[in-house]
N, C-alpha and C positions, 0 to 999 in steps of 0.2 A: 499781585494780579496785573498782567501785562496784556495790552490790546483791549482791555476791558473784560478779558476772559481769564478764567481759572483753569489753565491747561494742565491736566495731570502730567507729572513729570515722568511717569513710566506706566507700563501695562504690558500684558501678554501680547496685545495688538496695539500698534500705533494708530491704525485706522481700520475701520470696518465699514464696508459699503453694503447697501441693500438695493438690489435692482435686477433687471432682466439681462441675461446674457444672450447675445446674438452672434450670428456669423455673417460677415460681409463678403459678398462676391464682387470682385474687382477686376474688370477686364482692361485695366490700365486707361490709356488715352483713346482706345477704341469704344465707341458707343455700343450698348448691348444689342442693338438691332443688327450690328455687323460683327459681333464678337465671335471668336472661335475658341477661346479659352479664357480662363480667369484665375486669379489668385483668391485664396480664402484667408480672410482676417477674422479673428475673434475680438469682439467688441461689446459695447454697452457703456453708456455714459458713466455710470457708477463703477463698473468694473475697471474702466480705463483709468480712473483716478487711483484705485487701489493698485493696479498693475504698474502704473508709472512710478508710484511711491516705493513699490517693492523693488522693481528692476533697476531703476536709475538711482533712486535715493536711498536704497537699502534699508527701508523701514519694514517693520513687520505688519503685514496687512491681511485682511480677509474679505470675502465676498459672500453675502447671504443671497441665494438665488434658487431658481429652479433648474433642474437638469432632467433630461429625458433618456431613458435607457434604450438608446438605438445609436447607430454609428455617428450621426452628427453630434449627438450628446457627448459621445466618447472623444470626438475630435475637439470639441469645445473644452471638455474637462482636462484634456491633455495640455491645451494651451494655457489654461489657468495655472496648472501646475508649473508649466515652463516659466511663467512670469513670477513664480514664487509666492503666489497669492493662496492663502489657506481657505478652502471652500467649506461652506456650511449650506448643504443642499437639501431641498425638498425634492424627493425622487418622484418621477412619473414614469409610468410604463407606456410605450408606444403600442398602438393597436395594430400596427403594420399597414394601415391605410390612411386613416384620418388624423392620427396624432395621439396625444398632443405633440406639438412641434417645437423646435427651437427656431425662433424667428430668423427670417433671412432679410438682409438689407442688400439691395442691389445699387452699386455706386461706382460709376466710372470716374475718371479723374479730370475729364475735359482737357482742353488745351487752348492756350492763347485766348482768342475771342469767344471760344466755345466753353460755356460754363459746365461744371460737373452736374450730372443728373442723378438724383437719388429717388428710389422708390422701394416699397417694402412688400413682404409677404408675412404678415403677423397673424395669419388665420390660425385659430385654435392654438395660440402660443401658450406654452406651459408657464411662462413668466406672468402672464395675465390671470392665471388661476391662483396665484399666491394670495393668501388671506391671513388675517390674524389667527394666531395659534399654530402656524406652520413652523415657527422657529422657537426653540427653548431659550428665550433671551436671558433668563436668569442664569442658565449655565454658560452661555456664550460670554456674558459679561462678568462672570464670577472672578476670572483671573485678571481683570482690568482691561478696558479698552479706552484709549485716550480720546478718540475722535470717531464719530459716527456720521456717515454721509449718504445721501440719497438724492433723487432728482425728479424733475417734472415729467420726463418722458414715462418713467415707471409709474408715476402717479396717475397718468392719463390712461393707462392700458385697460383699467376695468374699475368698477366700484370697490372691489376688495383690495386692489394693490394700494390705493390711497389709505385705506384703514390699516393695512400692514405696516406702511410707512409710520403712521401715527403711533401704533403700537411699539414699533421699534425705537422711535425717538423718545418716547415716554420712558422706556426701559433704559435707554442711554442716559437720559437726564438723571434718572434715579441712581445710575451707577456712577455719576460724576463725569461723564464724557461731554466733550464739546460736540455740538450738533451742527452740521452744515447742510445746505440744500441748494442745488443748481436748478433754477427755474426752468430752464430749457423749454420755453413755451412753444409747443408745436400745435398750431390751429388744426391741422388735419387729424391729428389723434384726439384732440378734445372734441371736434366736430362729430365724431362717431361715438362719443361717450358722454353726451349731455350738453355740448356746446360751451361757449364762453361763460355763460352765467353759472354753469355748474363748475367750470374750472376755477372761477374766482372764489366760489364758496368752499370748494375742496382745499385749494391752495391756502386760503385764509386759515383753515383749521390746522393745516400743516405747519405754516410759518410761525404759528403761535409757539412752537416748540424749538425754533431755530435760533442759533447764535450768529452763524455766519451765512450770508446769502450771496450766491453768485448769479449775475444776470445783468444784461444791458438794460437801457432805458425802455426799450420795446417789451422785454421780458417783464420788467416792473409794471409797465402800464397794463399789459394784457393779463399777466398772471395775478397781480395783486389788485387790479380794478381801480388803479389810482390815475388821476388826470395826467396828461403828458406835460412836459416842460413848457413854461410860458414862453421861452425864447428857443428857437431852433438852434442847433449846433452849427457853427460856421463850416465845419467839415466833419467827416466821419471819425477823425482823429481828435476832435475837440471834445474834452471831457465835460464841458460845462452843462450840457443837457442832462447827462447822467447825475452830475453833482447836484444839480437843481432839484432832483427828485428825492434826495436822501431824506430831507425833512418830512416829506410826505410818507416815506417808507417808515421811518422811525416813530412818527406820530401814530401810525396804525399798529406798528409792532415795535414797541419801545425796548423789548429785550434783545433786538438785533444790534450787535456791536460792530459788525463788519459787513460791508457790501462791496463787491469787486466785479470787475468785468474786463474783457479785452476790448481794444479798439482796432478796427481793421478798415482800411480803405482799399478795395479791390480794383486795381488798374487793369488787370487781366487775370485769367485763371492761374497764371504762373508768376504774377508780380503783385505783391501786396505791400502796403505800408502797414506797420504793426506797432501797437503800443498797448498799454494796459492802465487802469486806474483803480484805486481802492480807497474807500472811506473807512477808516479804522478808529473807532471810539472818538469820533469828533474831529479827526484830522484827515486831510486828503493827500494821497500820495500818487504821483503819476510817473509811469515808466518813460524812458526815452522812446523815440520813434526810430524804428530801423526799416530798411527795405528788404523784403524777403523774396527770394527765388523759390517758389513753391513747387515741391514735387507732389505732395498729396495733402490737401488741406484738412481732411477729415481728422478730427481728434485734437486740433489745436487748442480749443477752449478747454477741454479736459486737461491737456498738457499744462496750460496756464494754472488751472485749479490745483493740480498736483504739486507743481512747484511752489505756489503761493502757500498751500497748506503745509508743505515741508518747512518753509521758512518760519511759519508760525509755531509748528511743532518743535523746531530746533532752536526757538527763542532768538531768532535773528531780529534785527531792527525792522521796523515797519517798511522802510524804504527797500531794504535788502529783500525782504519777503516778496514784495511786489516785483522787484527786478528778477528774482529767481523764477517766479511764475512766468513772467514775460519772456525770459530767456529760454526756459524749457518749452513753452508753447511754440516759440519761434523755431527751435531746433526740431521739434516733432513734425513740423510741416515739410521737413527735408527728407523724411523717411516714408517708405511705403507702409500702409497700414494705419491702424487707429491708436496704437500704443507705442511706447517709446523705444528707441534704440540708442538714446544718448547716455552719456556717463555724467556723474556728478562734476567731475573736473571740467568737462565741456560746458556744462551749464553755468558753473561759477565763472569760467573765463568769458563766456558771452555776456553774462550779467555785469561783468566789469568793463564791457565795451571793447574787448580785445580782438574780436574777430568779425566785425561787420561795420559798415559806415553808420554812424549814429549822428542824428540831427538833434542838436540840443536847443 
């Protein structure tokens, strides 16, 4: 048993994600109020991890999600196929007027001193309609799934999505899979679905099934309802505040063996200092710090999670797993869109420090 986890050595799928698929409209550096055109990216925090692991790391991955029978659903399904991710869909019919819809994320890239702006249209979203019983978990897990992943954005969409996560996690545990969860605490989403108090209650029930947790100190405080660190971090790249909270996390959820997060200091929209930290079965591992020239910051955290999970699934050392996550997350910020365009050799080269200035 490595990392405190019993990772299955093989399976029909290396990782299966459960979450909502969305499409992101991206006008580049032009704000939407002046935009004349935009690119379309397919995204979703849980999907991004599966897509990255498939496309860059060449693992076998799947996504359990909702899809709507209309052109936007067709577009999204095509991008899922293009990333090599096996779909397990709950199908919905569009009524031609009101939906259900595939959610839209509007996100420009900002520039320099002007930060990116993100807003949503998740009205009558098909993903929010997902509920227990929508997926035949017994059949999905029958041929073996090594890792099951979901996240806090999906949990916040409706009362039924949280229950679907718990159902999926319990099926995953029964099948012997490792279970991970990205807290991704979004106050706006929780505020329209019961507020912070409900978030803590719901997430507590979810985390009881989790082996690997992704989230920074703010996610841990807000999502798990635990007090903040006694001492403030000296900088946003200082892992001490995050590390000081681990005891509180593991006291509340002793089955959690790994907690990890990225560390980012934003100097401008296009210039970030970037690092990462992970607590793995009682030991802490910190990635180097590098200076990033950012093209599109969306998806960097999911990029880290994918590379980190790959390291664990590939039986790399703890330090190397953190470095692979750090390197892939960094590279992902140099591409347009929310999912990877990197190759595994590029990730390994950067993880070894060969292609950027590293401050040790």
